[in-house]
N, C-alpha and C positions, 0 to 999 in steps of 0.2 A: 620553550626551546628558542634560542636566539638565532636569527638568520642574518647573514651579512648583506650588504647592499647589492653585491653581485648576484646573490641568489634571488633577491626580490626582483631585480631587473630581468633576470632570465625567466622567472615565472610570469612577469608582466608581459614580456615579449611573446611568450608562448600563448598566453591568454588572448592577446590582441590578434595573433595570427588565426587562432581557432575561431574567435568571434567573427572575424572577417569571413572565414569559410562558412560559418553558420548563417550569416546574413546573406551572403551571395547565393547559397543553396536555397534559402527561404524564398528569395526573389525568383529563382529559376523554377521551383516546383509549386509556387503559390498561385494566386488568381491569374486567369488569362488576361493579357494586355494587348492593346493594339499598337503600342509604340515600343521600339527597342529601348533597352536600358544600358547604361555604361557600367562596366565592371571595374572594381578598384584596381585589379592587376592590369587593366587595359582591355580594350575591345568592347564590343556591344553584342547584345543577344536579344532575341524576341522571347520573353519569358512566359511561363504559365503552363502548368500541368494539371491545375485544379486540386492539388493536395493542400487545401487551405488550412486544415487543422494542423498538419505536420509543419507547415510553413510558420504558423503562428507560434508553435512551440519552439522552433528553431530561433525565431526572433527574440523570444523571451529568454532563452538560454544565452544568446549572444549578449543581451543587455545585462544579464546576471554576471557573466564573465567580465564585462567591461567595468561594472560597478563593484565587483568583488563580493557579490551576494552568494551565500552558500545556504541552501535550503535542506532542512532535516525534517522529514515527515514522520509523524507518529501514526502507525497504521495497525488495524486489528479489528476484531469483532466487537459487537456491543457488549458492554459490561466487563470488558477485560481490564479496564482501569487506565485508559489512555489519558483522559483529562486529569485523573487523580495523580498519575505519575508526573505530568507536567506541573501540576500544582505543587507537588512535593519538591521538585527540582527548583521551582521559582520561590518557594517558601510562602505562598499565599494562595487563597482560593480565587485566583484570577479567572479560572474557567469553571463553568457549571459542571457538577458531577453528582448526579442523583440516580435514583432507581430507574427513572424513565430514560429513554434515549435522548440525552441532553444535547449532544453535539449535532445540531441540525444543519449547520453550514460549516464551511472551512473557516478556521480561525488561525490567523498568522500572528505570531509573537515576534516583535522586533525590539531592538534596544532603543530606549527613549524614556522621557519623563511625562509625556502627555497623559492625563488621567482619563480622558474619554476614549471612546472606541470609534474608529473610522469604518464605515460601512460602504463597501464598493459594490455598485450595481453594474449589470451588464450594459455596455455601450456608453457608460459615463466615466469620464476621466477624473472628475472631482468627487470625493466621497461625502456622505452625510455623517454627522457626528452624534453619538448617543452617550449618555452616562453609562458607567459599568452596570449599574442596577437596571437601567432600561434595556441595555443590550441583552442581559440574561433573561429579562422578562419577555422580550419580543422574540428572541431566537432560540429559546429552549423549547423543545418539542413538548406539547401538552398531550393529555389523553385524547382530546378531540383530534389533534393532528395525527396521532397513531391510528385512529379509526379512519381518517381520511386516507392515510397511506394504504391501509388494508383494502379500502374500496377502490381508490383511483390510482395508486402506485406513486403518487407525488403529492406535495403540498403546494397549493397555488401561491401562497404568500411568500414562498422562498424561491420561486422560479427565476426571478430577476436578480437575485443576490449572487454576486461573484464570491466575495469573501469579506470577513471582518478582520481588521488589523488592530492589535492591542500592543501598547508599549509597556516595557518593563525594564527593571534595572539589573536583571540577572547577567552575570558574567558569561553565561552560556550563549547569550544573544549578542555579545560584543563582536566587533570585527566582521560585521556583515552577515552573521549567522541569523537565520530565521527559522523558528520552530513552528511547524504546521500541525495543528490538531485537526483530525479528519473525522467525518462520519464513519460509522462502523462498516467493516468488511462484511459482505453478505447481507447488508440492509437492502432496502428497495433500490431498483436500478437508477432512479432519479438521483439519489445521493451517491451511488457507486460511480456513476459516470463523472460527476464533479470531482470526486476523489481521485479517479484514474488520471485525470488531466494533471492534477498537482503531483501525483506519483511520478508521472513522466518527466516533470520539470525538477524533481528533487534530486539532490546529490547524494544523500544518505537516508537510511530508513531505520526507524526504531519499530520493530514488529512486536506488538504486544500479544502474548499467548497466555493461556490459563492453565495453571497447575491442577485445577480442580477437575479437569476433563482432558481426554486425549484430543489430539488434533482433529478438527472437523474436516469434512471433505473440502469445504471452501478454503480452509487454511492450507491443506496439503496441496490443492490445485494451485493456489496462489504461489506458494514456495517453489513448486516444481516448474511453474511457468515463468516466474519473474527472476529467479535466481539460478545461476549457473555454477556447477561444481568448481571449487577453487577460486570463485570470484565474489566472495562475500566480505571483503575487507571493509566495505562501507555499510554493512548491515549489522544491526544490533538486535539479537533475539532476546527479548525480555519476557520471562515466564513469571507472571504475577500470581498472587495468592498462595505462595508456597507455604505461608504460615498456617493455612487452613488444612494442610495435609497432615494426616497422622504421622508422627515422627518416625515410626517404624517403616513407613512407605515412602519417605522423602527420597531416599537413595534410588528406589525403583523408578520413581517419577523422573528423576534426573537422568537415569540410565535410558529411559524411554526416549526422552528428547534428544539425548546425545546420539543414540542409535539412528534416529531419523535424520539428524542433521549432519552425520558423519560425512556423507558424500560432498557436502558443501564446504568442508574444511580439509579436504584431501588435496595435497599439493600435486604438481605435475609429475613428480617422481613416484606418486602412489602412496606417500607417507601421510599420516594424519598430522595436521598442524595443531599440536596441543596448545602452543602458546597463543595462537590466534583464537582458538576456541575459548580459552579462558578469558580473553579480552573482548569477546563478542557475544557470549551467552551468559545471561544473568538470571538468577532466581531470586525474586524480590517480594517484599510486602509493601506495596505503594501506599496503602492507606495508613499503615503504621508509621511510615516515614513522614507522611504529611502531618499526622497528628503530633508527632515529635517536633516537627519544625514549627508548629503553631503554638507550642507550649510557651507560657510567659517566660521571658528571660532568654529565649533562644534567638540570638542575634548574630551569630557568627557562621551562618550557613550550615551546610550539611555536615561539616566536621564535628558539630556538637552531637551528632548521632553516635559518635564512636570515641573511645578512649583506649589507651594501652591496656587498661584492666578489663574493659568491656567493649569488644569489637561491635560494630554496627550490626544489630540483629536483623535489620530490614533488607540488607543487600543493596540499597539504593546508593549509598555513599560510594561503593566500588564502581557502580555504573556511572555516577556523575564524574568521578575522577578520570575514568577512561574516556568519557565524552569530552571532557576538558582537554585531555592530552591529544585526542584525535583532532579537535577543532582548533588547536593552537600550534599544530606541528605541520611539517611539510606534507604529511599524509592528507590533510584537508585539501591543499592546493592540487596535489597529484590526483586525488579523487575527482575534483571538479573538472580537471582537464580530461581525464579518462572517461568520465560519464558523458561529457559533451561530445567527445570523439565517437564514443559508442552510439550515441543517439544520431549523430551526423551520418555514421556508417549505415545505420538502419534506415534513415530517411533517403539516402542515396540509393540503397537497394530497392526500396519501394518505388522510387522515381524510375529506376531502370525497368522494373516490371511494368510500370504504367506505360513507358515508352514502347516496350515490346508489344504490349496489348494494343496500343494505338496503331502501331505499324501493321499488325495483323488485320486490324479492322479496316485499314485503308484498302486492302485487297478484296474486301467483300463488296459485291455489287450493291447498288443503291436499292434495288427492288427487294433484296433480302433484308436490308435494314428496315424498310417500310413494313415488310411482312412481320418482322420481329416485334415492331412497335404495335402493330395491330393485334397480334397474338397476346402480347402482354396486357394491352388494354382490355381485351375480352376476358382474360383470366382475372384481372382486377375487378371487373364488373361482377363476375361470378362469386368471387370472394366477398365482395360487398353485400351481395344478396344473401349469401350464406350467413354473414354476420347479422344482418337484419332479421333473418329467420330465427337465429339463436336468441337474439335479444327479445324478440316477440314471444318465444316459448318461455323464456325466463319470466317475463312480465305476467304471462297468463297463468303459469303453473308454479312459479317460484314459491309462493306462500304455501300451496298445498304440499309441495315436495318438502319444504322446511318442516312443516307440522308432522309429516310422516317420519322424517328423520329423527326429530326430537322424540316422538313416541317410541320408535325403535331403540333409540339410545337409552331412554328411561327404562325400557323393558330389559335391555342388556345389563344396565347398572344394577337393577334389582336382582337379576339372576346372579351377577358377580358377587353382590353383597351376601346373598343367601349361601353361596357355595365357597366363600372366601376361606374359611378355616381349612377345609379339605384341600383347596387349590394351593394354599400357602405351604401346607405340609408336603404335598406332592412335588412342588417346584423347588423345595429346599432353599428358600430365599436366604437363610442364615449363612449359606456357603458363598454368597455373592459378596465380593469386596473389591476395592480398587486394586489390591494386590493381584487378585485372580484375573481381573480384566487386563492389566498390564502384562501379566505372564502369558495370557492367551495371545495378546498382540505380538509379543516378542517371539513366541513360538512360530506364529504365522510368518513373521518377518524373516526368521531363520530359514524356514522352508523355501521362501521366495529366493533368498540369497543362494542357497544350495542349488536350486533349480537354475538360476541365472549362471552360476559358476559352471554347472554341467553343460549348459548350452554353449557357453563361451569356449570350453575345451573341445567340444564336438566340432565347432566351426572355427577353430583357431586360425586356420589359414585365411579364410575369408575375412575374419575379424581383423587380422593384421593388415590385410590389403586395404580394407575400408578405412582403417584408422590412420593410414599414411596421409600427411598433409598435402593438399593440392599444390602443384607447382605453377598453377596458372596465375594466382594472385595471393600475396601475403596479407596478413591482417594489418589494419590501419593502426591499431593500438596493441601493444604487447601486454597480456594479462600480468597482473602483479603476482610474483611467486609466493 
């Protein structure tokens, strides 16, 4: 889509204005300072609320706006095909994708020709460089790493790593677009915290889901927490492994995901946005697309997956075409501005809550503060002693308990093996299928929907009153229709 010079100037001016607001707010809510600072609009202020994490994110967003950087993060649970999809879009195995949890750190794909990988560490401005082979070897999780994660919750050798940056020639990464490959949703907290930071800084999301199973509790919680109904114009829901579903059940799987996602594609007038749904929800075979792209003689990008006589069977071509349209249109710039304004609004709200809390604390007598500190220290000492007692018990009796558990487990398995023919017959396992599971879920969802509708009718008057917008303050940004 061609945009005129006036349009570019308008976008640039809006970006600069929002970047200034982001930077000023970051100074106001960031680390405490002893000297006043000068604000760009004029005047000075004594900054510092101690919200250093939010301040750092605001500064990075301001930098991204000024430099025209647009971040798209690929998010999802382990083995949903995040790295495989990116490899298919890029046309090469640039990212590790194996049975183990390969993506141990954040990997950022940018446009360029450099063959090696830049490794950025915490607190260091200049990166170290590794070959692609050495990068995969060092930062792919091993079986030993998985054992360490199970025992300790983190891997020591990754704790100082911020992210890895890889350059590629994909048109998707042109014009300031950066693709972010993340560790799995629901993995250990050490990796989830790192991913959450990049999620907050991203302007668009590719959420990888799995057609082979219903949405997990983590996935449902993530969608319900992070996305708002009618505000998913910058979210691409990609359901992978659709090729592994029995053809008779594909339509039911698609209906299941459509039913769950319907609230997020409902417009302000209550109507379902079919056009947006078709452009934001994709059912794909990422591995099939990658294998097709790697075939000898495939040199013309994703278009070779499809022809008038044989449409792309993997579904990835349609996804790529929509991504390219989104990333080369006004929608990209509008999204960048709206996301930055939304995060600024959230940061200001948190700052106001912090100010109110500090104002309340100013009225508390000093001796109450001192008593609270003393009580907290005593409680901490008790917790520390309790921890030591638990650790001592585990050291003394851990082996004994483990041996008894193993013995009981073996006995249980022996009993199960002996009675399995009768148990299998009584359980009627032949009747269990993906079709029945989905049907059961849909019936439960229907019951919940009817219950919610009845409740809404009963309390209609209160519902309408509560739904009226507040006249105290209007929204900073208007949601996209």
